[in-house]
Every structure is written in structure tokens, then in C-alpha cells.
C-alpha positions in Angstrom: 36.0 21.3 -91.4 38.6 20.1 -88.8 38.3 23.7 -87.1 34.5 23.2 -86.7 34.7 19.7 -84.9 37.2 21.3 -82.8 34.6 23.7 -81.5 32.4 21.2 -81.2 34.5 18.9 -79.4 35.6 21.9 -77.0 32.0 23.3 -76.1 31.5 19.7 -75.6 34.3 19.3 -72.6 33.0 22.7 -71.5 29.3 21.7 -71.2 30.3 18.1 -69.2 32.9 20.0 -67.2 30.3 22.4 -66.3 27.8 19.6 -65.3 30.2 17.4 -63.6 31.2 21.2 -61.8 27.5 21.3 -60.9 27.1 18.3 -59.8 30.2 18.1 -57.7 28.8 21.4 -56.4 25.5 20.2 -55.8 26.8 17.1 -53.4 28.8 19.6 -52.0 26.2 21.9 -51.0 24.0 18.9 -50.5 26.5 17.4 -48.1 26.9 20.5 -46.1 23.1 21.6 -46.0 22.6 18.3 -44.3 25.3 18.8 -41.8 23.8 21.9 -41.2 20.4 20.3 -40.2 21.9 17.5 -38.2 21.9 18.0 -34.6 24.3 20.3 -32.7 25.7 18.4 -30.1 23.2 14.7 -30.2 24.6 13.2 -27.0 23.4 16.6 -25.1 20.4 16.4 -23.2 20.5 18.8 -21.4 17.4 21.3 -21.7 17.2 24.5 -22.8 13.9 26.6 -22.6 13.1 28.9 -25.3 10.4 31.1 -25.8 8.5 31.6 -29.0 6.0 34.5 -29.0 3.1 34.9 -30.6 3.7 36.7 -34.1 7.3 36.0 -34.5 8.8 35.2 -38.0 10.4 31.9 -39.3 13.2 34.2 -39.6 13.2 35.5 -36.2 12.8 31.8 -34.4 15.7 30.8 -36.8 17.9 33.3 -35.2 16.5 32.9 -31.5 17.4 29.3 -32.2 20.5 30.0 -33.0 21.2 32.5 -30.4 20.7 29.6 -27.9 22.5 27.1 -29.4 20.1 24.6 -30.4 20.9 25.1 -34.5 24.0 25.0 -36.2 22.6 28.1 -38.6 19.8 30.3 -38.8 20.2 30.4 -43.0 19.4 26.5 -43.2 16.7 26.3 -40.4 14.8 29.3 -42.4 15.3 27.3 -46.0 14.0 24.2 -44.8 11.2 25.7 -42.9 10.6 27.8 -46.3 11.3 24.6 -48.4 8.4 22.6 -46.9 6.0 25.5 -46.7 6.0 25.5 -42.7 4.2 28.5 -42.1 2.5 27.7 -39.1 3.7 27.0 -35.8 2.6 27.3 -31.9 3.8 30.2 -29.8 4.4 29.5 -26.2 7.5 28.8 -23.8 9.4 25.1 -25.1 11.7 22.9 -23.5 13.9 21.8 -26.3 17.7 19.9 -26.0 20.8 20.0 -28.9 20.2 16.5 -29.9 17.2 17.3 -32.3 17.3 18.4 -35.6 16.1 21.2 -37.5 13.7 18.7 -39.0 12.6 17.7 -35.1 12.3 20.7 -34.0 10.3 22.2 -36.7 7.8 19.4 -36.5 7.5 20.1 -33.1 7.0 24.0 -33.5 4.1 22.7 -35.8 2.4 20.6 -32.9 3.5 22.0 -30.0 5.7 19.1 -28.8 8.0 20.0 -26.5 5.8 22.6 -25.6 6.2 23.7 -21.9 3.5 24.4 -19.4 4.1 27.5 -16.7 3.1 26.5 -13.2 1.7 29.6 -10.6 1.9 29.3 -7.2 0.7 31.8 -4.6 1.8 32.3 -1.3 0.0 34.9 0.6 1.5 36.4 3.2 0.6 34.4 6.9 0.4 31.4 5.1 1.5 28.1 6.8 3.2 25.1 5.4 0.1 23.0 5.9 -1.9 25.6 3.7 0.8 25.8 0.8 1.3 22.6 0.9 -2.0 21.4 -1.4 -0.5 24.2 -4.0 2.9 22.4 -4.1 1.0 18.9 -4.3 -0.5 20.2 -7.5 2.9 21.0 -9.3 4.7 18.5 -8.0 2.6 15.4 -8.8 2.3 14.5 -4.7 -0.4 14.7 -2.0 -0.8 16.9 0.1 -0.2 14.4 2.9 3.3 13.3 0.9 4.5 16.9 0.8 4.0 17.6 4.3 6.0 14.5 5.0 8.6 15.9 3.3 8.2 18.9 4.5 8.5 17.9 8.4 11.7 15.6 7.2 14.6 16.6 8.8 17.3 14.6 7.0 15.3 15.8 3.8 15.7 19.6 4.4 19.2 19.0 5.7 20.4 17.7 2.8 18.6 19.6 -0.1 18.5 23.0 1.5 20.8 23.7 4.5 23.9 24.0 3.3 22.8 25.9 0.1 20.7 28.9 2.5 23.1 29.8 5.2 20.5 31.3 6.8 18.8 28.4 7.7 20.5 27.1 11.0 20.2 24.0 13.3 17.8 25.7 15.1 15.1 24.7 12.4 15.5 21.5 13.2 15.0 21.6 17.2 12.5 19.5 19.1 9.0 20.3 18.5 9.3 22.7 15.6 6.6 21.4 13.3 8.2 22.4 9.8 11.8 23.2 9.3 11.0 25.7 7.0 8.0 27.4 8.2 8.2 31.1 7.8 11.0 30.6 5.5 9.1 30.6 2.2 8.7 33.7 1.2 5.3 35.1 0.4 5.1 35.8 -3.3 3.6 34.8 -6.8 6.5 32.4 -8.6 5.9 30.8 -11.9 7.6 27.3 -12.8 8.1 25.9 -16.3 6.9 22.0 -16.5 8.8 19.8 -18.8 7.8 16.6 -19.6 7.9 15.4 -16.4 6.6 16.7 -12.6 8.5 19.1 -10.5 10.3 17.9 -7.6 9.5 19.6 -4.3 13.0 21.3 -4.0 12.6 23.1 -7.4 9.1 24.6 -6.0 10.9 25.4 -3.1 13.9 27.1 -4.1 12.5 30.1 -5.5 11.1 30.7 -1.9 14.2 30.5 0.2 16.2 32.5 -2.5 13.3 35.2 -1.9 13.6 34.8 1.6 17.5 35.4 1.2 17.4 38.2 -1.0 15.0 40.1 1.9 17.6 38.8 4.8 20.2 40.4 2.9 19.0 43.8 2.6 18.2 44.0 6.5 21.2 42.4 7.0 22.6 45.5 9.3 19.7 45.8 11.0 19.3 41.8 11.9 22.8 42.1 12.9 22.2 44.6 15.7 19.0 43.2 16.6 18.2 42.3 20.5 16.7 39.1 19.4 19.8 37.6 18.3 19.0 35.6 15.5 17.2 35.3 11.9 15.2 32.6 13.3 13.9 34.6 16.2 13.1 37.7 14.3 11.0 35.5 11.6 9.5 33.7 14.7 8.4 37.3 16.2 7.4 38.6 12.3 5.3 35.7 11.9 3.2 36.6 14.8 3.0 40.3 14.1 1.9 39.1 10.3 -0.8 37.8 12.2 -2.2 39.9 14.4 -2.2 43.1 12.3 -2.4 44.2 8.1 -1.5 47.5 8.7 2.2 48.5 8.8 1.7 51.1 11.6 0.1 48.7 14.1 2.4 45.9 12.9 5.3 48.4 14.4 3.3 48.8 17.7 2.2 45.4 17.9 6.0 44.6 17.6 7.0 47.2 20.2 4.5 45.5 22.5 6.0 42.1 22.0 9.3 43.5 22.8 8.1 45.2 26.2 6.7 42.1 26.9 9.7 40.0 26.6 11.8 42.5 28.4 9.3 42.4 31.5 9.3 38.1 31.2 5.6 38.4 30.6 4.1 36.1 28.4 3.3 36.8 24.7 -0.2 35.6 24.9 -1.1 35.7 21.4 -4.2 34.0 19.9 -2.2 33.1 17.0 0.2 31.1 18.6 -2.8 28.9 20.1 -4.0 28.6 17.0 -1.0 27.3 15.3 -0.1 25.3 17.7 -3.6 23.5 17.4 -3.4 24.2 13.7 -6.5 25.6 13.8 -7.6 29.1 11.5 -8.1 32.0 14.6 -11.2 32.8 12.3 -12.4 29.1 13.0 -12.6 29.2 16.6 -15.5 29.5 18.7 -15.2 31.3 21.7 -15.5 28.1 23.6 -13.3 26.1 21.6 -11.0 29.1 22.2 -11.0 28.6 25.7 -10.5 24.8 25.9 -7.1 24.8 23.6 -5.0 28.2 25.1 -4.5 26.0 28.0 -3.5 23.1 26.1 0.5 23.2 26.3 2.7 23.3 23.0 5.7 24.5 22.2 3.7 27.1 19.9 1.5 28.2 22.4 2.6 31.7 24.2 -0.2 31.4 26.9 1.7 28.2 28.6 5.1 28.9 27.4 7.4 32.0 28.1 9.0 34.0 25.6 8.8 33.3 21.6 7.3 30.4 20.0 9.6 27.4 19.4 9.6 28.9 15.4 7.5 30.8 13.1 3.9 30.4 13.0 3.8 31.1 8.7 5.4 33.5 6.0 5.7 37.2 7.2 5.5 39.4 4.6 8.3 41.8 4.1 7.1 45.2 6.1 6.0 42.4 9.4 9.7 41.6 9.4 10.6 45.7 9.1 8.5 46.2 11.7 10.2 44.0 13.9 13.6 45.6 13.0 12.1 48.9 13.7 9.6 49.0 16.2 7.4 51.7 17.6 8.4 52.1 20.9 5.9 53.0 23.8 4.7 52.2 27.4 2.0 49.8 25.9 2.0 46.1 27.6 -1.6 45.0 25.8 -3.3 45.5 22.6 -7.0 44.6 21.5 -8.0 44.5 18.1 -12.0 44.5 17.2 -13.2 42.9 14.1 -13.2 46.3 12.3 -9.5 45.8 12.1 -8.9 49.2 15.2 -6.3 48.2 17.8 -5.9 49.4 21.2 -3.2 49.6 22.8 -2.9 49.6 27.0 0.0 50.3 29.6 -1.7 48.5 32.2 -4.1 45.4 32.4 -6.5 47.3 34.0 -7.0 49.6 30.8 -6.9 46.7 28.7 -9.6 44.9 30.8 -12.0 47.9 30.5 -11.3 47.7 26.8 -11.8 44.2 26.6 -15.2 44.2 28.7 -16.5 46.8 26.3 -15.6 45.3 22.7 -15.6 41.2 23.2 -19.5 41.0 22.5 -18.4 42.0 19.4 -16.6 38.9 18.5 -19.5 36.7 19.7 -21.4 38.2 16.9 -18.9 37.2 13.9 
């Protein structure tokens, strides 16, 4: 009888101990698990971009977030998601920070909160700052006029860009330059991730200048030995070549003509320089209006001023820059373009005038 009581008491004690141990274990696990669900760094609000691809599993997302250090552990995230029956989420690019808990991140993935919007700006070759400004305005929440005011602001350009990009020298601030960064905004398609607020002008411009820096680095040895003497003058001539011809061979030939005229101290007399100085597109000109404007004196008009314009007249493409650095040499001093794109080159003014008289009526029919 005593033995039976002893066994019963021992079993009860063991059962109680197991219950207590289970309770302690459950409490410890709950505490540890709760900690794993807490923010990684509550005081950190530094944005972290993460792309949740369509078709990703909860396990894929958990490991990605752990890799980005947005959660403490993938298993806790996955356990929480499955326990709460989270089976759907919205794919896309999200901007999170390390102050968010697992519960908050999962809820945002369900609702699409913190999901970023991808914005795109297409800078076409030859574009003016004035043409790029409306595109910038759309992603910065500014007006076109506000963008242009900032782009013309010497103090703003100096403060935000000149120390960062060595190829931006003081010459871009010279009197008469309409926009200091004209010609330095590399053509291309630029994608931006929009978070809670609007992008700043600097955030939009930086990738364009970075691309210009990369291009200039590739051609650094040729730039150093070029007779024009500076990046600014090279980009200025390249922007003129850009406006005059679409094909690579003609660009190289036109660059050769411009060099020839500079050597002979002849005025360059290019129509796009007149159009830029007046901020009118060449295509929009009537013959009558052009005859008036080409006589107007401004720092861009190569009919009224010697040498190159005061600065670029648009964003040159890479092959326009290459054309200036590697021109085709000839005796030509003149060129004439027909509406069909055919370009004629002449060594004398008399030859040039014959070509003009033969084909100039084609432009009046455009």
C-alpha cells in the first residue's frame, strides 16, 4: 500500500515538473519568439529598398528580408505568416526601414503600403534643358518654371553638383550661359524609385551627370590631347554636331568642317546655334523668321559671334562626342543638308552656293 502511494506521488511530482517545465519552455519560447518579431533597430529610419518578385513564396520573402536585415530571422517571419494565414501579398519594389516589426511588414505586403513607384525619364539625344524640365517637374512635384529657375541658379549648381563632379568647371558659370548643366545631362532612359515623398532635383540629375562622367572617363586620353582644350568646348562642339546630322559618318565629317573653320577663324554659322539662342526649335522656323533671328546677337549665335557658342546647345549622344574626338579630315569648309537627310560638303563658297541654290526650295515646301 505504501509502495503504491509512493509511486502515485512520484508520478504526480513528475507530471507537475513536466507541466512546470513545459510552462517555462512555452514562456521562454514566447519571449524569444516575440523578440524575433520585434523591429531590428527601432531607432533606424534609413530606407531600405527591396524587390518582391511576382511568384515569390513566403519562404523566399522571409529569407530576402533577413538578408536585407529588415527582420531578425526568416523562420520567425515565416512562422508568423503561416500562423496568421497570410497567403497573399502584393509584389513590387518596397521601401522599408529597420524600425518596422514583422507584423507591420507583413501587413504592408498584404496591402501594398510602402510599395514604391518606378518613375522613368527619357532624355533623348540633342534635348535642351528646357525640354527635359517638364519631365523632371513630373517626378519632383515642381512646375516646369521652378525646375528651370533652379537649373539656371548658379549657387544651386555650385552647391549641389560642382564639388561632386570634377568635369563641371567654373566655365559653366560664365556670363551668357543659359543653363550651367546644358550639354552635361547624358541622353538615356533613367528609372527612379519613388518613396513617400517627391524626388529632389538633385536625385533626378545625379544619375545623368554620373553617366556623363563615365563617358568622359572612357575618352579621357583623347580628351586630354584634343585641340579644343577642354571638356566644355568638346561638349559644345558635340552638341552642334548632334543637331546637324543623325548618321555617324556625317557627324565625323561635320566635326571636320567645324575644325577647319575654326582654324581659318571663320564663323561657324550653324543654324541650330541660332535656334538655341532664341529657344526656338529649328523645325518650327519659317524662312522669314530665321532671316530675322540669325542677325540677332547673343552668346550662342555663331553667325554673329566668332568661335564656338558660350556653351552646349543640347545633350550630345556618345557618337557625337566620338565624332568631335575623331573627325574625318577633309578640305571642306561648308556643308548643306537637304530635308531627305543627304548632306553635301564643299571646299569653296562658290561650290556651296550652287548646292544651296539647287536645293533650298525643298525647305520652303516642308
